[in-house]
C-alpha positions in Angstrom: 0.0 0.0 0.0 2.8 2.4 0.9 4.4 1.9 -2.5 1.2 3.0 -4.3 1.0 6.1 -2.0 4.6 7.0 -2.9 3.9 6.5 -6.6 0.8 8.7 -6.3 2.8 11.4 -4.5 5.5 11.3 -7.2 2.9 11.7 -9.9 1.3 14.6 -8.1 4.5 16.5 -7.5 5.7 16.2 -11.1 4.9 19.4 -12.8 4.6 20.1 -16.5 8.0 21.7 -16.5 9.6 18.5 -15.4 8.5 16.6 -18.5 11.0 16.3 -21.3 8.3 17.2 -23.9 7.9 20.7 -22.3 11.6 21.4 -22.3 12.2 20.2 -25.9 9.2 22.0 -27.2 10.2 25.2 -25.4 13.7 25.0 -26.7 12.5 24.3 -30.2 10.1 27.2 -30.2 12.7 29.6 -28.9 15.2 28.4 -31.4 12.6 28.8 -34.2 11.8 32.4 -33.1 15.5 33.2 -32.9 16.1 32.1 -36.5 12.9 33.7 -37.7 14.2 37.1 -36.4 17.6 36.5 -37.9 16.3 35.7 -41.3 13.8 38.5 -41.2 16.7 40.8 -41.4 17.7 39.2 -44.7 14.2 39.6 -46.0 14.2 43.3 -45.3 17.6 44.0 -46.9 16.3 44.6 -50.4 14.0 47.3 -49.1 16.9 48.8 -47.1 19.0 48.7 -50.3 16.4 50.5 -52.3 15.6 53.1 -49.7 19.2 54.1 -49.0 20.5 53.3 -52.6 23.1 50.9 -51.4 25.1 48.8 -53.9 25.4 45.1 -53.5 28.8 45.6 -51.9 27.1 48.0 -49.3 24.5 45.3 -48.5 27.3 42.7 -48.2 29.1 45.0 -45.8 26.0 45.4 -43.7 25.6 41.6 -43.4 29.3 41.1 -42.8 29.4 43.7 -40.0 26.3 42.2 -38.4 27.7 38.7 -38.4 31.1 39.8 -37.1 29.5 41.8 -34.3 27.4 38.8 -33.4 30.5 36.6 -33.3 32.5 39.1 -31.2 29.7 39.2 -28.6 28.8 35.5 -28.7 32.2 34.1 -27.9 32.9 36.0 -24.6 29.2 35.8 -23.8 29.3 32.0 -23.9 32.3 31.9 -21.7 30.7 34.2 -19.2 27.5 32.2 -19.2 29.5 29.0 -18.5 31.2 30.7 -15.6 28.0 32.1 -14.1 25.8 29.0 -14.7 25.2 28.3 -11.0 24.2 31.9 -10.4 21.6 32.0 -13.2 18.8 33.2 -11.0 20.8 36.2 -9.8 22.0 37.0 -13.4 18.4 36.7 -14.7 17.1 39.1 -12.0 19.9 41.6 -12.7 19.1 41.5 -16.5 15.5 42.1 -15.8 16.2 45.0 -13.5 18.6 46.4 -16.1 15.9 46.4 -18.8 13.2 47.8 -16.5 14.1 51.5 -17.0 13.7 51.1 -20.7 10.0 50.5 -20.2 9.6 53.6 -18.1 10.3 56.3 -20.7 8.5 59.5 -20.1 6.7 61.3 -22.9 8.4 64.4 -24.1 6.0 67.4 -23.5 
């Protein structure tokens, strides 16, 4: 009888976030949105080229600069994330507090 009670308690305490399907679907959705935003930039480039009258070399320079900046930020960022992995809650709270003033812009009167 006690084994059944323990099994029932284990089922009740398991939340939706503990299931592998939730984690995999969340990671997949986030990854999809990330790449959708990245490729959206490529879709807008012809319009930017027409608006600012850039040549093909100018458009290539924009894409190159964007990718190089991404790489320069990603490499040290990944190292920093690995070093601060056990303090992720504190880092997340600090990031949220750092972004908070951006939402409190006052209207210019």
